[in-house]
A tleap script that builds the chain and sets N, CA, C and O, in Angstrom:
source leaprc.protein.ff14SB
mol = sequence {
  NMET THR GLN ASN PRO LEU LYS ASN HIE GLN
  TYR ILE ILE ALA ASP HIE ILE ARG PRO ILE
  CYS PHE ILE VAL ALA ASP GLY VAL LEU PRO
  SER GLY LYS GLY ARG GLY TYR ILE LEU ARG
  ARG LEU MET ARG ARG LEU MET ALA SER SER
  LEU ALA LEU GLY ILE ASP ILE LYS GLN ASP
  GLU TYR PHE ALA GLU LEU VAL ASP ASN ILE
  VAL GLU VAL TYR ARG GLY VAL TYR ASP GLU
  VAL GLY ALA CYS ARG GLU THR ILE VAL SER
  ILE LEU LEU GLN GLU SER VAL LYS TYR GLN
  LYS ALA ILE THR THR GLY GLU LYS GLU TRP
  ALA LYS ILE PHE LYS THR GLY GLN VAL CSER
}
set mol.1.N position { -7.457 9.301 183.441 }
set mol.1.CA position { -7.230 9.305 184.872 }
set mol.1.C position { -7.014 10.743 185.332 }
set mol.1.O position { -6.108 11.420 184.847 }
set mol.2.N position { -7.828 11.203 186.248 }
set mol.2.CA position { -7.696 12.570 186.738 }
set mol.2.C position { -6.765 12.611 187.937 }
set mol.2.O position { -6.691 11.679 188.738 }
set mol.3.N position { -6.072 13.712 188.024 }
set mol.3.CA position { -5.140 13.893 189.137 }
set mol.3.C position { -5.806 14.703 190.239 }
set mol.3.O position { -6.610 15.596 189.970 }
set mol.4.N position { -5.471 14.389 191.451 }
set mol.4.CA position { -5.972 15.116 192.604 }
set mol.4.C position { -5.076 16.323 192.836 }
set mol.4.O position { -3.903 16.153 193.170 }
set mol.5.N position { -5.602 17.560 192.666 }
set mol.5.CA position { -4.754 18.742 192.850 }
set mol.5.C position { -4.180 18.868 194.256 }
set mol.5.O position { -3.078 19.390 194.427 }
set mol.6.N position { -4.912 18.397 195.264 }
set mol.6.CA position { -4.380 18.453 196.624 }
set mol.6.C position { -3.184 17.528 196.769 }
set mol.6.O position { -2.223 17.859 197.463 }
set mol.7.N position { -3.237 16.384 196.126 }
set mol.7.CA position { -2.127 15.440 196.164 }
set mol.7.C position { -0.897 16.074 195.499 }
set mol.7.O position { 0.230 15.882 195.955 }
set mol.8.N position { -1.122 16.823 194.426 }
set mol.8.CA position { -0.005 17.500 193.755 }
set mol.8.C position { 0.696 18.466 194.697 }
set mol.8.O position { 1.924 18.552 194.698 }
set mol.9.N position { -0.073 19.193 195.497 }
set mol.9.CA position { 0.528 20.118 196.461 }
set mol.9.C position { 1.341 19.363 197.512 }
set mol.9.O position { 2.396 19.830 197.941 }
set mol.10.N position { 0.852 18.213 197.917 }
set mol.10.CA position { 1.596 17.401 198.886 }
set mol.10.C position { 2.924 16.952 198.287 }
set mol.10.O position { 3.949 16.960 198.968 }
set mol.11.N position { 2.909 16.561 197.013 }
set mol.11.CA position { 4.145 16.155 196.348 }
set mol.11.C position { 5.124 17.321 196.226 }
set mol.11.O position { 6.329 17.152 196.410 }
set mol.12.N position { 4.603 18.488 195.917 }
set mol.12.CA position { 5.459 19.675 195.794 }
set mol.12.C position { 6.143 19.967 197.129 }
set mol.12.O position { 7.344 20.237 197.167 }
set mol.13.N position { 5.386 19.912 198.216 }
set mol.13.CA position { 5.960 20.156 199.536 }
set mol.13.C position { 7.053 19.135 199.834 }
set mol.13.O position { 8.147 19.493 200.272 }
set mol.14.N position { 6.751 17.871 199.595 }
set mol.14.CA position { 7.732 16.809 199.867 }
set mol.14.C position { 8.971 16.947 198.986 }
set mol.14.O position { 10.090 16.714 199.444 }
set mol.15.N position { 8.777 17.323 197.734 }
set mol.15.CA position { 9.907 17.451 196.815 }
set mol.15.C position { 10.752 18.693 197.058 }
set mol.15.O position { 11.928 18.718 196.695 }
set mol.16.N position { 10.173 19.723 197.666 }
set mol.16.CA position { 10.904 20.975 197.855 }
set mol.16.C position { 11.604 21.076 199.210 }
set mol.16.O position { 12.627 21.752 199.320 }
set mol.17.N position { 11.078 20.421 200.235 }
set mol.17.CA position { 11.693 20.577 201.556 }
set mol.17.C position { 13.090 19.956 201.597 }
set mol.17.O position { 13.977 20.483 202.270 }
set mol.18.N position { 13.293 18.869 200.901 }
set mol.18.CA position { 14.610 18.210 200.915 }
set mol.18.C position { 15.708 19.115 200.352 }
set mol.18.O position { 16.698 19.349 201.045 }
set mol.19.N position { 15.578 19.641 199.115 }
set mol.19.CA position { 16.656 20.520 198.639 }
set mol.19.C position { 16.803 21.797 199.459 }
set mol.19.O position { 17.906 22.327 199.593 }
set mol.20.N position { 15.688 22.294 200.010 }
set mol.20.CA position { 15.782 23.475 200.873 }
set mol.20.C position { 16.704 23.173 202.052 }
set mol.20.O position { 17.595 23.962 202.366 }
set mol.21.N position { 16.489 22.040 202.698 }
set mol.21.CA position { 17.318 21.656 203.851 }
set mol.21.C position { 18.783 21.497 203.446 }
set mol.21.O position { 19.677 21.973 204.145 }
set mol.22.N position { 19.025 20.834 202.332 }
set mol.22.CA position { 20.403 20.599 201.889 }
set mol.22.C position { 21.107 21.907 201.524 }
set mol.22.O position { 22.271 22.110 201.868 }
set mol.23.N position { 20.401 22.779 200.832 }
set mol.23.CA position { 21.005 24.040 200.383 }
set mol.23.C position { 21.345 24.928 201.584 }
set mol.23.O position { 22.430 25.506 201.643 }
set mol.24.N position { 20.422 25.034 202.534 }
set mol.24.CA position { 20.694 25.849 203.727 }
set mol.24.C position { 21.823 25.224 204.542 }
set mol.24.O position { 22.679 25.940 205.062 }
set mol.25.N position { 21.834 23.892 204.659 }
set mol.25.CA position { 22.913 23.214 205.391 }
set mol.25.C position { 24.268 23.461 204.730 }
set mol.25.O position { 25.301 23.416 205.399 }
set mol.26.N position { 24.270 23.721 203.429 }
set mol.26.CA position { 25.509 24.052 202.721 }
set mol.26.C position { 25.896 25.522 202.859 }
set mol.26.O position { 26.904 25.954 202.300 }
set mol.27.N position { 25.096 26.296 203.605 }
set mol.27.CA position { 25.459 27.680 203.897 }
set mol.27.C position { 24.841 28.727 202.991 }
set mol.27.O position { 25.215 29.897 203.066 }
set mol.28.N position { 23.911 28.341 202.140 }
set mol.28.CA position { 23.271 29.302 201.236 }
set mol.28.C position { 22.086 29.947 201.949 }
set mol.28.O position { 21.323 29.275 202.643 }
set mol.29.N position { 21.946 31.242 201.768 }
set mol.29.CA position { 20.816 31.987 202.333 }
set mol.29.C position { 19.941 32.508 201.198 }
set mol.29.O position { 20.444 32.759 200.103 }
set mol.30.N position { 18.640 32.675 201.441 }
set mol.30.CA position { 17.765 33.201 200.391 }
set mol.30.C position { 18.189 34.609 199.985 }
set mol.30.O position { 18.535 35.435 200.829 }
set mol.31.N position { 18.156 34.866 198.689 }
set mol.31.CA position { 18.494 36.198 198.194 }
set mol.31.C position { 17.835 36.400 196.838 }
set mol.31.O position { 17.034 35.578 196.392 }
set mol.32.N position { 18.177 37.484 196.205 }
set mol.32.CA position { 17.580 37.819 194.919 }
set mol.32.C position { 18.378 37.371 193.722 }
set mol.32.O position { 17.978 37.635 192.588 }
set mol.33.N position { 19.505 36.695 193.937 }
set mol.33.CA position { 20.283 36.250 192.782 }
set mol.33.C position { 21.071 34.983 193.102 }
set mol.33.O position { 21.306 34.653 194.264 }
set mol.34.N position { 21.466 34.295 192.058 }
set mol.34.CA position { 22.291 33.098 192.182 }
set mol.34.C position { 21.629 31.973 192.947 }
set mol.34.O position { 20.424 31.745 192.839 }
set mol.35.N position { 22.444 31.274 193.724 }
set mol.35.CA position { 21.947 30.131 194.504 }
set mol.35.C position { 20.881 30.547 195.504 }
set mol.35.O position { 19.943 29.798 195.776 }
set mol.36.N position { 21.032 31.740 196.044 }
set mol.36.CA position { 20.046 32.248 196.993 }
set mol.36.C position { 18.683 32.461 196.362 }
set mol.36.O position { 17.654 32.305 197.019 }
set mol.37.N position { 18.678 32.820 195.082 }
set mol.37.CA position { 17.417 33.001 194.364 }
set mol.37.C position { 16.721 31.657 194.157 }
set mol.37.O position { 15.506 31.543 194.316 }
set mol.38.N position { 17.508 30.644 193.800 }
set mol.38.CA position { 16.948 29.304 193.633 }
set mol.38.C position { 16.331 28.839 194.952 }
set mol.38.O position { 15.228 28.293 194.970 }
set mol.39.N position { 17.041 29.055 196.043 }
set mol.39.CA position { 16.538 28.679 197.364 }
set mol.39.C position { 15.229 29.406 197.660 }
set mol.39.O position { 14.267 28.786 198.116 }
set mol.40.N position { 15.184 30.699 197.409 }
set mol.40.CA position { 13.967 31.477 197.678 }
set mol.40.C position { 12.795 30.952 196.842 }
set mol.40.O position { 11.680 30.829 197.350 }
set mol.41.N position { 13.038 30.645 195.571 }
set mol.41.CA position { 11.970 30.127 194.704 }
set mol.41.C position { 11.459 28.781 195.217 }
set mol.41.O position { 10.253 28.536 195.209 }
set mol.42.N position { 12.369 27.903 195.663 }
set mol.42.CA position { 11.950 26.623 196.234 }
set mol.42.C position { 11.079 26.848 197.472 }
set mol.42.O position { 10.044 26.202 197.639 }
set mol.43.N position { 11.504 27.761 198.326 }
set mol.43.CA position { 10.760 28.046 199.550 }
set mol.43.C position { 9.375 28.614 199.234 }
set mol.43.O position { 8.385 28.231 199.857 }
set mol.44.N position { 9.315 29.503 198.293 }
set mol.44.CA position { 8.031 30.133 197.982 }
set mol.44.C position { 7.072 29.155 197.316 }
set mol.44.O position { 5.861 29.233 197.524 }
set mol.45.N position { 7.599 28.247 196.527 }
set mol.45.CA position { 6.722 27.230 195.934 }
set mol.45.C position { 6.196 26.301 197.026 }
set mol.45.O position { 5.024 25.923 197.006 }
set mol.46.N position { 7.044 25.933 197.969 }
set mol.46.CA position { 6.609 25.121 199.102 }
set mol.46.C position { 5.526 25.859 199.885 }
set mol.46.O position { 4.522 25.263 200.276 }
set mol.47.N position { 5.728 27.142 200.109 }
set mol.47.CA position { 4.767 27.926 200.882 }
set mol.47.C position { 3.446 28.098 200.136 }
set mol.47.O position { 2.379 28.051 200.747 }
set mol.48.N position { 3.513 28.296 198.824 }
set mol.48.CA position { 2.282 28.427 198.038 }
set mol.48.C position { 1.471 27.135 198.097 }
set mol.48.O position { 0.248 27.178 198.235 }
set mol.49.N position { 2.129 26.006 197.996 }
set mol.49.CA position { 1.422 24.721 198.078 }
set mol.49.C position { 0.880 24.492 199.480 }
set mol.49.O position { -0.209 23.940 199.641 }
set mol.50.N position { 1.625 24.908 200.491 }
set mol.50.CA position { 1.152 24.778 201.872 }
set mol.50.C position { -0.113 25.605 202.081 }
set mol.50.O position { -1.083 25.129 202.671 }
set mol.51.N position { -0.097 26.832 201.599 }
set mol.51.CA position { -1.279 27.690 201.718 }
set mol.51.C position { -2.460 27.102 200.946 }
set mol.51.O position { -3.599 27.182 201.407 }
set mol.52.N position { -2.202 26.516 199.783 }
set mol.52.CA position { -3.266 25.906 198.992 }
set mol.52.C position { -3.931 24.752 199.738 }
set mol.52.O position { -5.104 24.452 199.512 }
set mol.53.N position { -3.189 24.117 200.615 }
set mol.53.CA position { -3.729 23.033 201.434 }
set mol.53.C position { -4.352 23.540 202.736 }
set mol.53.O position { -4.856 22.754 203.538 }
set mol.54.N position { -4.313 24.870 202.939 }
set mol.54.CA position { -4.903 25.454 204.140 }
set mol.54.C position { -3.995 25.415 205.356 }
set mol.54.O position { -4.467 25.534 206.487 }
set mol.55.N position { -2.704 25.251 205.137 }
set mol.55.CA position { -1.744 25.177 206.238 }
set mol.55.C position { -1.292 26.585 206.598 }
set mol.55.O position { -0.984 27.390 205.719 }
set mol.56.N position { -1.254 26.874 207.881 }
set mol.56.CA position { -0.790 28.171 208.375 }
set mol.56.C position { 0.744 28.162 208.382 }
set mol.56.O position { 1.364 27.496 209.212 }
set mol.57.N position { 1.340 28.898 207.459 }
set mol.57.CA position { 2.803 28.892 207.341 }
set mol.57.C position { 3.475 29.833 208.337 }
set mol.57.O position { 4.692 30.015 208.289 }
set mol.58.N position { 2.703 30.426 209.231 }
set mol.58.CA position { 3.281 31.259 210.282 }
set mol.58.C position { 3.698 30.432 211.485 }
set mol.58.O position { 4.318 30.953 212.412 }
set mol.59.N position { 3.366 29.155 211.480 }
set mol.59.CA position { 3.656 28.289 212.624 }
set mol.59.C position { 5.016 27.625 212.458 }
set mol.59.O position { 5.267 26.942 211.466 }
set mol.60.N position { 5.890 27.832 213.435 }
set mol.60.CA position { 7.194 27.187 213.341 }
set mol.60.C position { 7.083 25.673 213.498 }
set mol.60.O position { 7.964 24.938 213.052 }
set mol.61.N position { 6.003 25.198 214.130 }
set mol.61.CA position { 5.819 23.752 214.289 }
set mol.61.C position { 5.698 23.057 212.938 }
set mol.61.O position { 6.201 21.948 212.756 }
set mol.62.N position { 5.038 23.704 212.001 }
set mol.62.CA position { 4.867 23.132 210.659 }
set mol.62.C position { 6.221 22.925 209.996 }
set mol.62.O position { 6.523 21.832 209.517 }
set mol.63.N position { 7.032 23.974 209.968 }
set mol.63.CA position { 8.348 23.870 209.340 }
set mol.63.C position { 9.261 22.932 210.115 }
set mol.63.O position { 10.042 22.189 209.522 }
set mol.64.N position { 9.164 22.967 211.441 }
set mol.64.CA position { 9.991 22.081 212.267 }
set mol.64.C position { 9.685 20.616 211.958 }
set mol.64.O position { 10.593 19.788 211.882 }
set mol.65.N position { 8.421 20.306 211.782 }
set mol.65.CA position { 8.037 18.927 211.469 }
set mol.65.C position { 8.572 18.504 210.096 }
set mol.65.O position { 9.073 17.391 209.936 }
set mol.66.N position { 8.463 19.388 209.121 }
set mol.66.CA position { 8.997 19.075 207.793 }
set mol.66.C position { 10.500 18.825 207.857 }
set mol.66.O position { 10.998 17.840 207.313 }
set mol.67.N position { 11.215 19.724 208.525 }
set mol.67.CA position { 12.668 19.604 208.627 }
set mol.67.C position { 13.043 18.355 209.433 }
set mol.67.O position { 13.984 17.648 209.073 }
set mol.68.N position { 12.325 18.087 210.501 }
set mol.68.CA position { 12.617 16.904 211.313 }
set mol.68.C position { 12.478 15.614 210.505 }
set mol.68.O position { 13.237 14.666 210.705 }
set mol.69.N position { 11.512 15.582 209.600 }
set mol.69.CA position { 11.366 14.405 208.740 }
set mol.69.C position { 12.591 14.204 207.860 }
set mol.69.O position { 13.048 13.076 207.677 }
set mol.70.N position { 13.124 15.287 207.315 }
set mol.70.CA position { 14.321 15.192 206.468 }
set mol.70.C position { 15.526 14.790 207.319 }
set mol.70.O position { 16.337 13.967 206.895 }
set mol.71.N position { 15.646 15.362 208.506 }
set mol.71.CA position { 16.751 15.015 209.412 }
set mol.71.C position { 16.723 13.515 209.703 }
set mol.71.O position { 17.755 12.845 209.664 }
set mol.72.N position { 15.552 13.008 209.988 }
set mol.72.CA position { 15.418 11.583 210.323 }
set mol.72.C position { 15.774 10.680 209.131 }
set mol.72.O position { 16.488 9.690 209.291 }
set mol.73.N position { 15.285 11.017 207.966 }
set mol.73.CA position { 15.544 10.190 206.781 }
set mol.73.C position { 17.031 10.179 206.428 }
set mol.73.O position { 17.558 9.148 206.011 }
set mol.74.N position { 17.705 11.307 206.591 }
set mol.74.CA position { 19.100 11.423 206.162 }
set mol.74.C position { 20.096 11.327 207.315 }
set mol.74.O position { 21.273 11.648 207.147 }
set mol.75.N position { 19.631 10.886 208.487 }
set mol.75.CA position { 20.524 10.703 209.638 }
set mol.75.C position { 21.615 9.694 209.262 }
set mol.75.O position { 21.318 8.617 208.746 }
set mol.76.N position { 22.853 10.042 209.520 }
set mol.76.CA position { 23.973 9.163 209.207 }
set mol.76.C position { 24.473 9.286 207.779 }
set mol.76.O position { 25.572 8.833 207.459 }
set mol.77.N position { 23.670 9.899 206.920 }
set mol.77.CA position { 24.068 10.081 205.526 }
set mol.77.C position { 24.472 11.538 205.285 }
set mol.77.O position { 25.491 11.822 204.656 }
set mol.78.N position { 23.647 12.451 205.803 }
set mol.78.CA position { 23.900 13.877 205.627 }
set mol.78.C position { 23.558 14.575 206.939 }
set mol.78.O position { 22.546 15.267 207.046 }
set mol.79.N position { 24.416 14.381 207.925 }
set mol.79.CA position { 24.160 14.888 209.275 }
set mol.79.C position { 24.213 16.408 209.378 }
set mol.79.O position { 23.800 16.975 210.389 }
set mol.80.N position { 24.712 17.061 208.352 }
set mol.80.CA position { 24.765 18.525 208.356 }
set mol.80.C position { 23.365 19.122 208.484 }
set mol.80.O position { 23.183 20.186 209.075 }
set mol.81.N position { 22.381 18.421 207.921 }
set mol.81.CA position { 21.008 18.916 208.005 }
set mol.81.C position { 20.558 18.958 209.468 }
set mol.81.O position { 19.955 19.938 209.905 }
set mol.82.N position { 20.848 17.908 210.215 }
set mol.82.CA position { 20.488 17.880 211.632 }
set mol.82.C position { 21.200 18.954 212.423 }
set mol.82.O position { 20.625 19.560 213.328 }
set mol.83.N position { 22.466 19.190 212.076 }
set mol.83.CA position { 23.244 20.210 212.777 }
set mol.83.C position { 22.713 21.618 212.511 }
set mol.83.O position { 22.890 22.519 213.331 }
set mol.84.N position { 22.066 21.803 211.367 }
set mol.84.CA position { 21.548 23.124 210.974 }
set mol.84.C position { 20.038 23.232 211.139 }
set mol.84.O position { 19.423 24.167 210.626 }
set mol.85.N position { 19.444 22.297 211.840 }
set mol.85.CA position { 17.985 22.232 211.947 }
set mol.85.C position { 17.360 23.565 212.363 }
set mol.85.O position { 16.438 24.046 211.704 }
set mol.86.N position { 17.847 24.156 213.433 }
set mol.86.CA position { 17.280 25.412 213.943 }
set mol.86.C position { 17.415 26.538 212.926 }
set mol.86.O position { 16.505 27.349 212.756 }
set mol.87.N position { 18.554 26.578 212.259 }
set mol.87.CA position { 18.782 27.606 211.234 }
set mol.87.C position { 17.800 27.440 210.083 }
set mol.87.O position { 17.229 28.420 209.605 }
set mol.88.N position { 17.604 26.217 209.643 }
set mol.88.CA position { 16.692 25.942 208.528 }
set mol.88.C position { 15.274 26.370 208.883 }
set mol.88.O position { 14.607 27.038 208.093 }
set mol.89.N position { 14.814 25.985 210.068 }
set mol.89.CA position { 13.460 26.350 210.509 }
set mol.89.C position { 13.335 27.863 210.614 }
set mol.89.O position { 12.332 28.433 210.184 }
set mol.90.N position { 14.338 28.513 211.177 }
set mol.90.CA position { 14.322 29.969 211.323 }
set mol.90.C position { 14.253 30.672 209.971 }
set mol.90.O position { 13.493 31.625 209.801 }
set mol.91.N position { 15.042 30.205 209.019 }
set mol.91.CA position { 15.051 30.819 207.682 }
set mol.91.C position { 13.708 30.609 206.992 }
set mol.91.O position { 13.204 31.513 206.326 }
set mol.92.N position { 13.129 29.423 207.146 }
set mol.92.CA position { 11.805 29.177 206.570 }
set mol.92.C position { 10.763 30.123 207.159 }
set mol.92.O position { 9.918 30.645 206.432 }
set mol.93.N position { 10.818 30.345 208.464 }
set mol.93.CA position { 9.873 31.267 209.098 }
set mol.93.C position { 10.079 32.704 208.612 }
set mol.93.O position { 9.113 33.413 208.332 }
set mol.94.N position { 11.327 33.125 208.514 }
set mol.94.CA position { 11.615 34.476 208.028 }
set mol.94.C position { 11.104 34.666 206.602 }
set mol.94.O position { 10.515 35.696 206.271 }
set mol.95.N position { 11.337 33.663 205.773 }
set mol.95.CA position { 10.883 33.748 204.384 }
set mol.95.C position { 9.363 33.703 204.293 }
set mol.95.O position { 8.779 34.313 203.397 }
set mol.96.N position { 8.713 32.983 205.218 }
set mol.96.CA position { 7.247 32.927 205.180 }
set mol.96.C position { 6.651 34.309 205.466 }
set mol.96.O position { 5.629 34.680 204.889 }
set mol.97.N position { 7.290 35.060 206.353 }
set mol.97.CA position { 6.827 36.419 206.646 }
set mol.97.C position { 6.978 37.295 205.403 }
set mol.97.O position { 6.064 38.041 205.054 }
set mol.98.N position { 8.123 37.205 204.739 }
set mol.98.CA position { 8.359 37.984 203.517 }
set mol.98.C position { 7.386 37.578 202.416 }
set mol.98.O position { 6.874 38.423 201.682 }
set mol.99.N position { 7.141 36.283 202.311 }
set mol.99.CA position { 6.228 35.783 201.278 }
set mol.99.C position { 4.812 36.293 201.535 }
set mol.99.O position { 4.138 36.742 200.608 }
set mol.100.N position { 4.361 36.228 202.778 }
set mol.100.CA position { 3.014 36.698 203.084 }
set mol.100.C position { 2.883 38.201 202.869 }
set mol.100.O position { 1.820 38.682 202.476 }
set mol.101.N position { 3.944 38.937 203.121 }
set mol.101.CA position { 3.936 40.381 202.871 }
set mol.101.C position { 3.826 40.638 201.364 }
set mol.101.O position { 3.082 41.519 200.934 }
set mol.102.N position { 4.562 39.874 200.574 }
set mol.102.CA position { 4.501 40.015 199.117 }
set mol.102.C position { 3.103 39.669 198.594 }
set mol.102.O position { 2.586 40.336 197.697 }
set mol.103.N position { 2.505 38.631 199.158 }
set mol.103.CA position { 1.147 38.236 198.759 }
set mol.103.C position { 0.153 39.353 199.079 }
set mol.103.O position { -0.694 39.691 198.253 }
set mol.104.N position { 0.259 39.919 200.271 }
set mol.104.CA position { -0.644 40.998 200.689 }
set mol.104.C position { -0.492 42.210 199.776 }
set mol.104.O position { -1.486 42.798 199.351 }
set mol.105.N position { 0.741 42.580 199.477 }
set mol.105.CA position { 0.998 43.704 198.572 }
set mol.105.C position { 0.420 43.427 197.195 }
set mol.105.O position { -0.207 44.297 196.589 }
set mol.106.N position { 0.631 42.220 196.706 }
set mol.106.CA position { 0.100 41.846 195.399 }
set mol.106.C position { -1.416 41.872 195.353 }
set mol.106.O position { -2.004 42.302 194.361 }
set mol.107.N position { -2.045 41.417 196.414 }
set mol.107.CA position { -3.508 41.441 196.475 }
set mol.107.C position { -4.034 42.869 196.448 }
set mol.107.O position { -5.056 43.143 195.821 }
set mol.108.N position { -3.343 43.776 197.124 }
set mol.108.CA position { -3.750 45.184 197.115 }
set mol.108.C position { -3.626 45.770 195.712 }
set mol.108.O position { -4.490 46.525 195.264 }
set mol.109.N position { -2.537 45.411 195.022 }
set mol.109.CA position { -2.345 45.904 193.649 }
set mol.109.C position { -3.424 45.360 192.717 }
set mol.109.O position { -3.952 46.094 191.881 }
set mol.110.N position { -3.752 44.076 192.860 }
set mol.110.CA position { -4.823 43.493 192.051 }
set mol.110.C position { -6.144 44.200 192.321 }
set mol.110.O position { -6.909 44.465 191.393 }
set mol.111.N position { -6.414 44.504 193.579 }
set mol.111.CA position { -7.653 45.187 193.934 }
set mol.111.C position { -7.723 46.555 193.258 }
set mol.111.O position { -8.779 46.959 192.771 }
set mol.112.N position { -6.603 47.260 193.230 }
set mol.112.CA position { -6.559 48.567 192.561 }
set mol.112.C position { -6.840 48.421 191.072 }
set mol.112.O position { -7.596 49.200 190.493 }
set mol.113.N position { -6.221 47.409 190.455 }
set mol.113.CA position { -6.399 47.199 189.012 }
set mol.113.C position { -7.867 46.894 188.698 }
set mol.113.O position { -8.434 47.459 187.763 }
set mol.114.N position { -8.472 46.011 189.471 }
set mol.114.CA position { -9.858 45.661 189.210 }
set mol.114.C position { -10.811 46.809 189.511 }
set mol.114.O position { -11.862 46.935 188.881 }
set mol.115.N position { -10.440 47.643 190.473 }
set mol.115.CA position { -11.290 48.770 190.824 }
set mol.115.C position { -11.222 49.855 189.751 }
set mol.115.O position { -12.251 50.396 189.346 }
set mol.116.N position { -10.007 50.173 189.291 }
set mol.116.CA position { -9.830 51.249 188.331 }
set mol.116.C position { -9.823 50.760 186.888 }
set mol.116.O position { -10.138 51.514 185.968 }
set mol.117.N position { -9.465 49.507 186.697 }
set mol.117.CA position { -9.380 48.965 185.339 }
set mol.117.C position { -8.101 49.347 184.622 }
set mol.117.O position { -7.966 49.105 183.422 }
set mol.118.N position { -7.153 49.945 185.346 }
set mol.118.CA position { -5.907 50.387 184.720 }
set mol.118.C position { -4.708 49.814 185.464 }
set mol.118.O position { -4.703 49.681 186.688 }
set mol.119.N position { -3.693 49.482 184.674 }
set mol.119.CA position { -2.436 49.033 185.237 }
set mol.119.C position { -1.517 50.245 185.320 }
set mol.119.O position { -1.368 50.979 184.344 }
set mol.120.N position { -0.896 50.458 186.484 }
set mol.120.CA position { -0.026 51.636 186.629 }
set mol.120.C position { 1.365 51.351 186.175 }
set mol.120.O position { 2.225 52.230 186.228 }
savepdb mol mol.pdb
quit
């Protein structure tokens, strides 16, 4: 039985948005170490899968829809997510800009390596 790679990306997005919402609602911000690093890795994996599906991660509507789905599912159980909705969407957008900048920088470095054949 073969797996559909696009379906895998959909599962990754669905599996990552929930902990992202919960972690941010608990007051954690993306960073380079500790809990913030875990959050950043979750966000970047979600963004990589979104890009693989052809989704423009620069649109706040995309992240708002993902977060709204989590808010709706966990309404009455974990209302902190709803209270932090705007913050979660904002942080996702900020991280998407950083992620796209990192991707662009990486692509430039790869281009240099393939052009010169040497790693600096």
